[in-house]
Backbone as CSV, one residue per row, in Angstrom:
resi,resn,N_x,N_y,N_z,CA_x,CA_y,CA_z,C_x,C_y,C_z
1,UNK,-28.934,46.764,-54.080,-29.033,45.342,-54.342,-29.703,45.146,-55.690
2,UNK,-29.162,44.254,-56.445,-29.784,43.927,-57.716,-29.916,42.413,-57.823
3,UNK,-31.114,41.949,-58.161,-31.309,40.504,-58.267,-30.681,39.959,-59.536
4,UNK,-30.280,38.722,-59.490,-29.712,38.058,-60.651,-30.138,36.605,-60.678
5,UNK,-30.090,36.017,-61.847,-30.434,34.609,-61.990,-29.443,33.941,-62.919
6,UNK,-29.174,32.687,-62.657,-28.364,31.890,-63.570,-28.814,30.443,-63.439
7,UNK,-28.295,29.606,-64.308,-28.670,28.201,-64.293,-27.439,27.336,-64.057
8,UNK,-27.651,26.252,-63.324,-26.609,25.272,-63.065,-27.079,23.908,-63.544
9,UNK,-26.143,23.069,-63.931,-26.461,21.706,-64.341,-26.467,20.829,-63.090
10,UNK,-27.544,20.077,-62.901,-27.683,19.184,-61.754,-27.593,17.743,-62.234
11,UNK,-26.740,16.958,-61.588,-26.564,15.555,-61.953,-26.719,14.682,-60.720
12,UNK,-27.251,13.486,-60.954,-27.357,12.481,-59.907,-26.983,11.140,-60.532
13,UNK,-26.447,10.240,-59.742,-25.955,8.957,-60.259,-27.071,8.192,-60.972
14,UNK,-26.817,7.837,-62.223,-27.752,7.020,-62.984,-28.986,7.747,-63.475
15,UNK,-28.986,9.069,-63.447,-30.161,9.835,-63.883,-29.749,10.852,-64.936
16,UNK,-30.713,11.276,-65.713,-30.496,12.287,-66.739,-30.272,13.645,-66.066
17,UNK,-29.276,14.429,-66.482,-29.039,15.748,-65.869,-30.228,16.688,-66.068
18,UNK,-30.397,17.607,-65.130,-31.448,18.623,-65.232,-30.828,19.992,-64.976
19,UNK,-31.646,21.021,-65.064,-31.176,22.391,-64.869,-31.814,22.976,-63.616
20,UNK,-30.999,23.560,-62.768,-31.459,24.199,-61.533,-31.237,25.700,-61.662
21,UNK,-32.240,26.471,-61.271,-32.155,27.929,-61.344,-31.666,28.479,-59.998
22,UNK,-30.711,29.390,-60.082,-30.133,30.018,-58.890,-30.516,31.487,-58.889
23,UNK,-31.149,31.938,-57.805,-31.464,33.367,-57.644,-30.456,33.964,-56.681
24,UNK,-29.826,35.047,-57.113,-28.822,35.706,-56.283,-29.167,37.173,-56.101
25,UNK,-28.580,37.763,-55.097,-28.664,39.198,-54.873,-27.250,39.742,-54.953
26,UNK,-27.049,40.726,-55.811,-25.735,41.364,-55.953,-25.709,42.621,-55.093
27,UNK,-24.579,42.840,-54.435,-24.423,43.992,-53.559,-23.494,45.011,-54.193
28,UNK,-23.918,46.272,-54.181,-23.065,47.368,-54.640,-22.006,47.629,-53.565
29,UNK,-21.004,48.397,-53.906,-19.904,48.679,-52.964,-20.419,49.308,-51.672
30,UNK,-21.324,50.260,-51.787,-21.867,50.930,-50.597,-22.608,49.935,-49.696
31,UNK,-23.380,49.044,-50.290,-24.100,48.041,-49.498,-23.143,47.070,-48.818
32,UNK,-22.071,46.710,-49.516,-21.078,45.819,-48.912,-20.398,46.496,-47.728
33,UNK,-20.104,47.790,-47.851,-19.515,48.533,-46.731,-20.462,48.555,-45.534
34,UNK,-21.745,48.788,-45.781,-22.736,48.791,-44.695,-22.811,47.426,-44.023
35,UNK,-22.838,46.375,-44.825,-22.919,45.019,-44.272,-21.677,44.680,-43.445
36,UNK,-20.506,45.087,-43.919,-19.276,44.848,-43.167,-19.250,45.624,-41.860
37,UNK,-19.709,46.879,-41.913,-19.742,47.711,-40.702,-20.748,47.175,-39.695
38,UNK,-21.881,46.653,-40.177,-22.904,46.106,-39.281,-22.404,44.904,-38.491
39,UNK,-21.427,44.212,-39.003,-20.877,43.071,-38.271,-19.653,43.490,-37.447
40,UNK,-18.849,44.442,-37.955,-17.621,44.835,-37.265,-17.900,45.658,-36.006
41,UNK,-18.720,46.706,-36.116,-18.879,47.631,-34.995,-19.516,47.021,-33.748
42,UNK,-20.521,46.145,-33.842,-20.996,45.502,-32.606,-19.918,44.659,-31.917
43,UNK,-19.109,43.953,-32.698,-18.034,43.165,-32.092,-16.940,44.064,-31.513
44,UNK,-16.677,45.183,-32.170,-15.730,46.160,-31.634,-16.261,46.725,-30.314
45,UNK,-17.561,46.990,-30.250,-18.185,47.467,-29.016,-18.068,46.448,-27.892
46,UNK,-18.260,45.184,-28.216,-18.101,44.138,-27.201,-16.662,44.062,-26.706
47,UNK,-15.710,44.289,-27.599,-14.301,44.309,-27.182,-14.057,45.459,-26.211
48,UNK,-14.632,46.637,-26.492,-14.466,47.782,-25.591,-15.135,47.544,-24.246
49,UNK,-16.328,46.952,-24.263,-17.053,46.685,-23.017,-16.301,45.668,-22.165
50,UNK,-15.634,44.718,-22.786,-14.941,43.685,-22.018,-13.559,44.119,-21.525
51,UNK,-13.100,45.310,-21.913,-11.784,45.792,-21.463,-11.640,45.862,-19.941
52,UNK,-12.600,46.427,-19.190,-12.384,46.553,-17.741,-12.620,45.277,-16.929
53,UNK,-13.005,44.193,-17.548,-13.286,42.962,-16.808,-11.977,42.181,-16.636
54,UNK,-11.506,42.023,-15.387,-10.233,41.341,-15.152,-10.252,39.893,-15.660
55,UNK,-9.142,39.465,-16.153,-8.900,38.114,-16.682,-9.720,37.831,-17.946
56,UNK,-10.963,38.195,-17.963,-11.836,37.979,-19.123,-11.315,38.737,-20.342
57,UNK,-10.785,39.952,-20.096,-10.359,40.782,-21.221,-9.144,40.211,-21.953
58,UNK,-8.395,39.321,-21.316,-7.217,38.750,-21.970,-7.587,37.914,-23.201
59,UNK,-8.733,37.271,-23.153,-9.177,36.469,-24.298,-10.265,37.180,-25.100
60,UNK,-11.142,37.914,-24.407,-12.310,38.499,-25.071,-11.943,39.622,-26.031
61,UNK,-11.071,40.526,-25.609,-10.737,41.676,-26.460,-10.095,41.220,-27.775
62,UNK,-9.034,40.410,-27.744,-8.488,39.962,-29.031,-9.471,39.103,-29.824
63,UNK,-10.254,38.297,-29.125,-11.228,37.440,-29.811,-12.286,38.241,-30.538
64,UNK,-12.883,39.229,-29.838,-13.908,40.063,-30.471,-13.320,40.893,-31.606
65,UNK,-12.125,41.436,-31.406,-11.501,42.233,-32.470,-11.186,41.378,-33.695
66,UNK,-10.614,40.219,-33.466,-10.282,39.337,-34.581,-11.548,38.881,-35.314
67,UNK,-12.571,38.497,-34.555,-13.831,38.076,-35.173,-14.458,39.223,-35.957
68,UNK,-14.428,40.434,-35.402,-14.985,41.590,-36.103,-14.266,41.880,-37.402
69,UNK,-12.951,41.809,-37.372,-12.169,42.081,-38.585,-12.408,40.993,-39.634
70,UNK,-12.315,39.738,-39.221,-12.472,38.632,-40.178,-13.878,38.624,-40.779
71,UNK,-14.904,38.716,-39.931,-16.273,38.679,-40.442,-16.622,39.932,-41.236
72,UNK,-16.102,41.085,-40.817,-16.343,42.322,-41.564,-15.721,42.287,-42.947
73,UNK,-14.483,41.814,-43.034,-13.811,41.714,-44.338,-14.505,40.672,-45.212
74,UNK,-14.954,39.591,-44.604,-15.665,38.562,-45.367,-16.940,39.135,-45.989
75,UNK,-17.686,39.908,-45.199,-18.896,40.549,-45.735,-18.558,41.603,-46.776
76,UNK,-17.460,42.312,-46.579,-17.042,43.340,-47.533,-16.690,42.722,-48.884
77,UNK,-16.108,41.549,-48.878,-15.714,40.881,-50.127,-16.857,40.130,-50.805
78,UNK,-17.955,39.909,-50.088,-19.072,39.144,-50.650,-19.848,40.008,-51.641
79,UNK,-19.662,39.747,-52.918,-20.300,40.543,-53.966,-21.736,40.115,-54.223
80,UNK,-22.045,38.855,-53.975,-23.410,38.382,-54.168,-23.734,37.300,-53.158
81,UNK,-25.039,37.108,-52.955,-25.513,36.126,-51.999,-26.578,35.273,-52.676
82,UNK,-26.496,33.964,-52.498,-27.480,33.055,-53.082,-28.753,33.115,-52.244
83,UNK,-29.877,33.373,-52.901,-31.165,33.446,-52.213,-31.939,32.136,-52.323
84,UNK,-31.882,31.495,-53.503,-32.669,30.277,-53.709,-32.034,29.390,-54.768
85,UNK,-32.180,28.092,-54.576,-31.810,27.072,-55.561,-33.072,26.260,-55.812
86,UNK,-33.594,26.322,-57.028,-34.835,25.601,-57.296,-34.809,24.986,-58.683
87,UNK,-35.431,23.836,-58.786,-35.503,23.144,-60.061,-35.788,21.673,-59.846
88,UNK,-35.916,20.928,-60.938,-36.224,19.505,-60.806,-35.011,18.697,-60.347
89,UNK,-35.260,17.758,-59.467,-34.210,16.831,-59.036,-33.962,15.856,-60.180
90,UNK,-32.709,15.618,-60.558,-32.454,14.674,-61.647,-32.826,13.234,-61.288
91,UNK,-32.832,12.887,-60.014,-33.129,11.513,-59.603,-34.627,11.223,-59.573
92,UNK,-35.411,12.097,-58.923,-36.846,11.827,-58.787,-37.697,12.630,-59.765
93,UNK,-37.144,13.690,-60.350,-37.879,14.476,-61.338,-38.825,15.509,-60.767
94,UNK,-39.007,15.537,-59.457,-39.910,16.522,-58.849,-39.193,17.844,-58.645
95,UNK,-39.962,18.921,-58.773,-39.413,20.258,-58.560,-39.122,20.426,-57.075
96,UNK,-37.908,20.882,-56.749,-37.475,21.009,-55.359,-36.901,22.392,-55.096
97,UNK,-37.003,22.815,-53.857,-36.282,23.987,-53.360,-35.135,23.434,-52.521
98,UNK,-33.937,23.487,-53.061,-32.774,22.919,-52.389,-32.291,23.851,-51.285
99,UNK,-31.636,23.282,-50.276,-31.077,24.070,-49.175,-29.982,24.983,-49.724
100,UNK,-30.013,26.228,-49.299,-29.052,27.220,-49.783,-27.827,27.213,-48.874
101,UNK,-26.647,26.902,-49.420,-25.435,26.928,-48.599,-24.981,28.364,-48.338
102,UNK,-24.193,28.537,-47.291,-23.687,29.875,-46.974,-22.777,30.393,-48.081
103,UNK,-21.976,29.515,-48.638,-21.091,29.878,-49.751,-21.314,28.897,-50.885
104,UNK,-21.476,29.428,-52.071,-21.690,28.585,-53.238,-20.377,28.421,-53.990
105,UNK,-19.784,27.246,-53.876,-18.581,26.926,-54.634,-18.889,25.685,-55.460
106,UNK,-18.549,25.750,-56.728,-18.869,24.653,-57.634,-17.656,23.764,-57.840
107,UNK,-17.808,22.473,-57.991,-19.063,21.735,-57.922,-19.548,21.618,-56.474
108,UNK,-20.865,21.577,-56.320,-21.499,21.538,-55.006,-22.373,20.296,-54.928
109,UNK,-22.258,19.548,-53.851,-23.083,18.358,-53.658,-24.131,18.648,-52.595
110,UNK,-25.394,18.408,-52.957,-26.528,18.605,-52.060,-27.343,17.322,-52.001
111,UNK,-28.277,17.269,-51.066,-29.231,16.161,-51.013,-30.589,16.681,-51.426
112,UNK,-31.297,15.883,-52.210,-32.656,16.237,-52.618,-33.560,16.125,-51.393
113,UNK,-34.339,17.173,-51.074,-35.226,17.089,-49.918,-36.373,16.101,-50.118
114,UNK,-36.677,15.755,-51.370,-37.782,14.838,-51.649,-37.389,13.377,-51.567
115,UNK,-36.361,12.991,-52.333,-35.996,11.567,-52.409,-34.717,11.233,-51.644
116,UNK,-33.945,12.237,-51.243,-32.721,12.003,-50.478,-31.501,11.673,-51.320
117,UNK,-31.644,11.701,-52.640,-30.511,11.395,-53.520,-29.493,12.531,-53.483
118,UNK,-28.231,12.185,-53.715,-27.193,13.202,-53.807,-27.272,13.858,-55.175
119,UNK,-27.257,15.175,-55.189,-27.328,15.954,-56.425,-26.070,16.804,-56.488
120,UNK,-25.358,16.718,-57.596,-24.133,17.490,-57.775,-24.410,18.603,-58.769
121,UNK,-24.072,19.835,-58.386,-24.311,21.003,-59.229,-23.014,21.443,-59.884
122,UNK,-23.094,21.695,-61.191,-21.965,22.168,-61.993,-22.381,23.428,-62.731
123,UNK,-21.413,24.159,-63.205,-21.683,25.316,-64.050,-22.345,24.836,-65.340
124,UNK,-23.357,25.571,-65.792,-24.104,25.162,-66.987,-23.298,25.375,-68.255
125,UNK,-22.314,26.275,-68.221,-21.563,26.617,-69.427,-20.445,25.752,-69.726
């Protein structure tokens, strides 16, 4: 894992834009494989355990297998993870720690935890 940082432009209606710092963790290929396996194999195990249960196995086995494959591949493809979003809110001006979404896709709309204003994040470049 290697930490990384970048900056995003934060805008709110009727306020001067500000800069928000994003802290991320980058995953090497080996770490991504471990993370994918950690999610796939427990679900695969649940699929095997549910095999001898009558009627239950008709939905559980395909469900656990499909969930394991989808979630494992999703983790395998995740090259980085957002750890923190911090910076001044453009509306109130106070430094905030914004809620970190599971997936960061830009533009992203968040609410300021201090004043409740909508804050839209864009690429700084």
